[in-house]
mmCIF file as gemmi writes it, N, C-alpha and C atoms, coordinates in Angstrom:
data_model
loop_
_atom_site.group_PDB
_atom_site.id
_atom_site.type_symbol
_atom_site.label_atom_id
_atom_site.label_alt_id
_atom_site.label_comp_id
_atom_site.label_asym_id
_atom_site.label_entity_id
_atom_site.label_seq_id
_atom_site.pdbx_PDB_ins_code
_atom_site.Cartn_x
_atom_site.Cartn_y
_atom_site.Cartn_z
_atom_site.occupancy
_atom_site.B_iso_or_equiv
_atom_site.pdbx_formal_charge
_atom_site.auth_seq_id
_atom_site.auth_asym_id
_atom_site.pdbx_PDB_model_num
ATOM 1 N N . MET Axp A 1 ? 215.17 -13.444 21.095 1 0 ? 1 A 1
ATOM 2 C CA . MET Axp A 1 ? 213.859 -13.904 21.476 1 0 ? 1 A 1
ATOM 3 C C . MET Axp A 1 ? 213.837 -14.426 22.907 1 0 ? 1 A 1
ATOM 4 N N . ASN Axp A 2 ? 214.948 -14.914 23.409 1 0 ? 2 A 1
ATOM 5 C CA . ASN Axp A 2 ? 214.963 -15.455 24.766 1 0 ? 2 A 1
ATOM 6 C C . ASN Axp A 2 ? 214.591 -14.43 25.826 1 0 ? 2 A 1
ATOM 7 N N . PRO Axp A 3 ? 215.023 -13.154 25.725 1 0 ? 3 A 1
ATOM 8 C CA . PRO Axp A 3 ? 214.57 -12.199 26.744 1 0 ? 3 A 1
ATOM 9 C C . PRO Axp A 3 ? 213.05 -12.09 26.803 1 0 ? 3 A 1
ATOM 10 N N . LEU Axp A 4 ? 212.373 -12.143 25.665 1 0 ? 4 A 1
ATOM 11 C CA . LEU Axp A 4 ? 210.912 -12.112 25.665 1 0 ? 4 A 1
ATOM 12 C C . LEU Axp A 4 ? 210.343 -13.388 26.257 1 0 ? 4 A 1
ATOM 13 N N . LYS Axp A 5 ? 210.909 -14.516 25.897 1 0 ? 5 A 1
ATOM 14 C CA . LYS Axp A 5 ? 210.445 -15.794 26.438 1 0 ? 5 A 1
ATOM 15 C C . LYS Axp A 5 ? 210.621 -15.827 27.951 1 0 ? 5 A 1
ATOM 16 N N . ASN Axp A 6 ? 211.726 -15.286 28.439 1 0 ? 6 A 1
ATOM 17 C CA . ASN Axp A 6 ? 211.978 -15.259 29.883 1 0 ? 6 A 1
ATOM 18 C C . ASN Axp A 6 ? 210.96 -14.407 30.629 1 0 ? 6 A 1
ATOM 19 N N . GLN Axp A 7 ? 210.294 -13.485 29.928 1 0 ? 7 A 1
ATOM 20 C CA . GLN Axp A 7 ? 209.255 -12.655 30.532 1 0 ? 7 A 1
ATOM 21 C C . GLN Axp A 7 ? 207.862 -13.254 30.339 1 0 ? 7 A 1
ATOM 22 N N . GLY Axp A 8 ? 207.787 -14.438 29.775 1 0 ? 8 A 1
ATOM 23 C CA . GLY Axp A 8 ? 206.503 -15.106 29.602 1 0 ? 8 A 1
ATOM 24 C C . GLY Axp A 8 ? 205.803 -14.8 28.297 1 0 ? 8 A 1
ATOM 25 N N . ALA Axp A 9 ? 206.52 -14.26 27.321 1 0 ? 9 A 1
ATOM 26 C CA . ALA Axp A 9 ? 205.909 -13.918 26.035 1 0 ? 9 A 1
ATOM 27 C C . ALA Axp A 9 ? 206.041 -15.074 25.051 1 0 ? 9 A 1
ATOM 28 N N . ASN Axp A 10 ? 205.128 -15.096 24.11 1 0 ? 10 A 1
ATOM 29 C CA . ASN Axp A 10 ? 205.199 -16.015 22.976 1 0 ? 10 A 1
ATOM 30 C C . ASN Axp A 10 ? 205.486 -15.188 21.735 1 0 ? 10 A 1
ATOM 31 N N . VAL Axp A 11 ? 206.376 -15.655 20.874 1 0 ? 11 A 1
ATOM 32 C CA . VAL Axp A 11 ? 206.74 -14.941 19.652 1 0 ? 11 A 1
ATOM 33 C C . VAL Axp A 11 ? 206.517 -15.863 18.464 1 0 ? 11 A 1
ATOM 34 N N . TRP Axp A 12 ? 205.791 -15.359 17.472 1 0 ? 12 A 1
ATOM 35 C CA . TRP Axp A 12 ? 205.529 -16.112 16.253 1 0 ? 12 A 1
ATOM 36 C C . TRP Axp A 12 ? 206.074 -15.348 15.059 1 0 ? 12 A 1
ATOM 37 N N . ILE Axp A 13 ? 206.613 -16.075 14.102 1 0 ? 13 A 1
ATOM 38 C CA . ILE Axp A 13 ? 206.978 -15.513 12.805 1 0 ? 13 A 1
ATOM 39 C C . ILE Axp A 13 ? 205.95 -16.014 11.803 1 0 ? 13 A 1
ATOM 40 N N . PHE Axp A 14 ? 205.524 -15.131 10.897 1 0 ? 14 A 1
ATOM 41 C CA . PHE Axp A 14 ? 204.548 -15.528 9.893 1 0 ? 14 A 1
ATOM 42 C C . PHE Axp A 14 ? 204.856 -14.805 8.59 1 0 ? 14 A 1
ATOM 43 N N . GLY Axp A 15 ? 204.156 -15.125 7.565 1 0 ? 15 A 1
ATOM 44 C CA . GLY Axp A 15 ? 204.357 -14.482 6.272 1 0 ? 15 A 1
ATOM 45 C C . GLY Axp A 15 ? 205.349 -15.24 5.406 1 0 ? 15 A 1
ATOM 46 N N . SER Axp A 16 ? 205.859 -14.536 4.406 1 0 ? 16 A 1
ATOM 47 C CA . SER Axp A 16 ? 206.688 -15.193 3.391 1 0 ? 16 A 1
ATOM 48 C C . SER Axp A 16 ? 207.985 -15.758 3.953 1 0 ? 16 A 1
ATOM 49 N N . ARG Axp A 17 ? 208.598 -15.112 4.932 1 0 ? 17 A 1
ATOM 50 C CA . ARG Axp A 17 ? 209.844 -15.658 5.497 1 0 ? 17 A 1
ATOM 51 C C . ARG Axp A 17 ? 209.571 -16.95 6.268 1 0 ? 17 A 1
ATOM 52 N N . ALA Axp A 18 ? 208.45 -17.036 6.95 1 0 ? 18 A 1
ATOM 53 C CA . ALA Axp A 18 ? 208.102 -18.265 7.667 1 0 ? 18 A 1
ATOM 54 C C . ALA Axp A 18 ? 207.784 -19.394 6.686 1 0 ? 18 A 1
ATOM 55 N N . ARG Axp A 19 ? 207.155 -19.038 5.571 1 0 ? 19 A 1
ATOM 56 C CA . ARG Axp A 19 ? 206.819 -20.052 4.564 1 0 ? 19 A 1
ATOM 57 C C . ARG Axp A 19 ? 208.021 -20.45 3.728 1 0 ? 19 A 1
ATOM 58 N N . GLY Axp A 20 ? 209.038 -19.583 3.675 1 0 ? 20 A 1
ATOM 59 C CA . GLY Axp A 20 ? 210.225 -19.875 2.883 1 0 ? 20 A 1
ATOM 60 C C . GLY Axp A 20 ? 210.149 -19.409 1.442 1 0 ? 20 A 1
ATOM 61 N N . ASP Axp A 21 ? 209.14 -18.602 1.113 1 0 ? 21 A 1
ATOM 62 C CA . ASP Axp A 21 ? 209.029 -18.104 -0.266 1 0 ? 21 A 1
ATOM 63 C C . ASP Axp A 21 ? 209.277 -16.594 -0.35 1 0 ? 21 A 1
ATOM 64 N N . HIS Axp A 22 ? 210.116 -16.079 0.543 1 0 ? 22 A 1
ATOM 65 C CA . HIS Axp A 22 ? 210.411 -14.645 0.603 1 0 ? 22 A 1
ATOM 66 C C . HIS Axp A 22 ? 211.351 -14.209 -0.517 1 0 ? 22 A 1
ATOM 67 N N . GLN Axp A 23 ? 211.356 -12.913 -0.746 1 0 ? 23 A 1
ATOM 68 C CA . GLN Axp A 23 ? 212.275 -12.289 -1.691 1 0 ? 23 A 1
ATOM 69 C C . GLN Axp A 23 ? 213.433 -11.679 -0.902 1 0 ? 23 A 1
ATOM 70 N N . GLU Axp A 24 ? 214.445 -11.177 -1.59 1 0 ? 24 A 1
ATOM 71 C CA . GLU Axp A 24 ? 215.642 -10.646 -0.925 1 0 ? 24 A 1
ATOM 72 C C . GLU Axp A 24 ? 215.305 -9.542 0.08 1 0 ? 24 A 1
ATOM 73 N N . TYR Axp A 25 ? 214.375 -8.655 -0.255 1 0 ? 25 A 1
ATOM 74 C CA . TYR Axp A 25 ? 214.07 -7.517 0.617 1 0 ? 25 A 1
ATOM 75 C C . TYR Axp A 25 ? 212.742 -7.664 1.357 1 0 ? 25 A 1
ATOM 76 N N . SER Axp A 26 ? 212.249 -8.868 1.497 1 0 ? 26 A 1
ATOM 77 C CA . SER Axp A 26 ? 211.005 -9.089 2.241 1 0 ? 26 A 1
ATOM 78 C C . SER Axp A 26 ? 211.204 -8.752 3.711 1 0 ? 26 A 1
ATOM 79 N N . ASP Axp A 27 ? 210.154 -8.223 4.314 1 0 ? 27 A 1
ATOM 80 C CA . ASP Axp A 27 ? 210.235 -7.91 5.739 1 0 ? 27 A 1
ATOM 81 C C . ASP Axp A 27 ? 210.04 -9.166 6.578 1 0 ? 27 A 1
ATOM 82 N N . LEU Axp A 28 ? 210.236 -9.02 7.867 1 0 ? 28 A 1
ATOM 83 C CA . LEU Axp A 28 ? 210.059 -10.117 8.816 1 0 ? 28 A 1
ATOM 84 C C . LEU Axp A 28 ? 208.813 -9.809 9.636 1 0 ? 28 A 1
ATOM 85 N N . ASP Axp A 29 ? 207.811 -10.654 9.548 1 0 ? 29 A 1
ATOM 86 C CA . ASP Axp A 29 ? 206.553 -10.456 10.262 1 0 ? 29 A 1
ATOM 87 C C . ASP Axp A 29 ? 206.592 -11.219 11.576 1 0 ? 29 A 1
ATOM 88 N N . LEU Axp A 30 ? 206.417 -10.494 12.683 1 0 ? 30 A 1
ATOM 89 C CA . LEU Axp A 30 ? 206.421 -11.098 14.016 1 0 ? 30 A 1
ATOM 90 C C . LEU Axp A 30 ? 205.154 -10.725 14.76 1 0 ? 30 A 1
ATOM 91 N N . MET Axp A 31 ? 204.69 -11.63 15.601 1 0 ? 31 A 1
ATOM 92 C CA . MET Axp A 31 ? 203.611 -11.338 16.532 1 0 ? 31 A 1
ATOM 93 C C . MET Axp A 31 ? 204.105 -11.728 17.918 1 0 ? 31 A 1
ATOM 94 N N . VAL Axp A 32 ? 203.925 -10.821 18.88 1 0 ? 32 A 1
ATOM 95 C CA . VAL Axp A 32 ? 204.334 -11.074 20.259 1 0 ? 32 A 1
ATOM 96 C C . VAL Axp A 32 ? 203.09 -11.019 21.128 1 0 ? 32 A 1
ATOM 97 N N . SER Axp A 33 ? 202.92 -12.012 21.974 1 0 ? 33 A 1
ATOM 98 C CA . SER Axp A 33 ? 201.765 -12.101 22.856 1 0 ? 33 A 1
ATOM 99 C C . SER Axp A 33 ? 202.253 -12.392 24.27 1 0 ? 33 A 1
ATOM 100 N N . ALA Axp A 34 ? 201.647 -11.704 25.247 1 0 ? 34 A 1
ATOM 101 C CA . ALA Axp A 34 ? 202.001 -11.941 26.648 1 0 ? 34 A 1
ATOM 102 C C . ALA Axp A 34 ? 200.804 -11.634 27.529 1 0 ? 34 A 1
ATOM 103 N N . ASP Axp A 35 ? 200.721 -12.314 28.652 1 0 ? 35 A 1
ATOM 104 C CA . ASP Axp A 35 ? 199.635 -12.081 29.602 1 0 ? 35 A 1
ATOM 105 C C . ASP Axp A 35 ? 199.877 -10.849 30.463 1 0 ? 35 A 1
ATOM 106 N N . ILE Axp A 36 ? 201.126 -10.373 30.51 1 0 ? 36 A 1
ATOM 107 C CA . ILE Axp A 36 ? 201.467 -9.187 31.295 1 0 ? 36 A 1
ATOM 108 C C . ILE Axp A 36 ? 202.059 -8.127 30.374 1 0 ? 36 A 1
ATOM 109 N N . ASP Axp A 37 ? 202.18 -6.893 30.864 1 0 ? 37 A 1
ATOM 110 C CA . ASP Axp A 37 ? 202.77 -5.8 30.093 1 0 ? 37 A 1
ATOM 111 C C . ASP Axp A 37 ? 204.28 -5.997 30.019 1 0 ? 37 A 1
ATOM 112 N N . ILE Axp A 38 ? 204.792 -6.249 28.817 1 0 ? 38 A 1
ATOM 113 C CA . ILE Axp A 38 ? 206.235 -6.435 28.642 1 0 ? 38 A 1
ATOM 114 C C . ILE Axp A 38 ? 206.84 -5.29 27.839 1 0 ? 38 A 1
ATOM 115 N N . SER Axp A 39 ? 206.074 -4.22 27.656 1 0 ? 39 A 1
ATOM 116 C CA . SER Axp A 39 ? 206.58 -3.092 26.877 1 0 ? 39 A 1
ATOM 117 C C . SER Axp A 39 ? 207.735 -2.421 27.605 1 0 ? 39 A 1
ATOM 118 N N . ALA Axp A 40 ? 208.594 -1.776 26.847 1 0 ? 40 A 1
ATOM 119 C CA . ALA Axp A 40 ? 209.779 -1.119 27.412 1 0 ? 40 A 1
ATOM 120 C C . ALA Axp A 40 ? 209.41 0.154 28.159 1 0 ? 40 A 1
ATOM 121 N N . ASN Axp A 41 ? 208.234 0.709 27.9 1 0 ? 41 A 1
ATOM 122 C CA . ASN Axp A 41 ? 207.833 1.992 28.49 1 0 ? 41 A 1
ATOM 123 C C . ASN Axp A 41 ? 206.884 1.82 29.666 1 0 ? 41 A 1
ATOM 124 N N . ARG Axp A 42 ? 207.177 0.923 30.561 1 0 ? 42 A 1
ATOM 125 C CA . ARG Axp A 42 ? 206.265 0.748 31.692 1 0 ? 42 A 1
ATOM 126 C C . ARG Axp A 42 ? 206.676 1.58 32.862 1 0 ? 42 A 1
């Protein structure tokens, strides 16, 4: 996550893993927000 933070992005985790009620195979829900284009394909 630090490389994204170093580019000015904010990263949030949400859903069952963030709440702590996830199951063994639950996915990880992330949201990334930035004021500039941080995509790898620029």
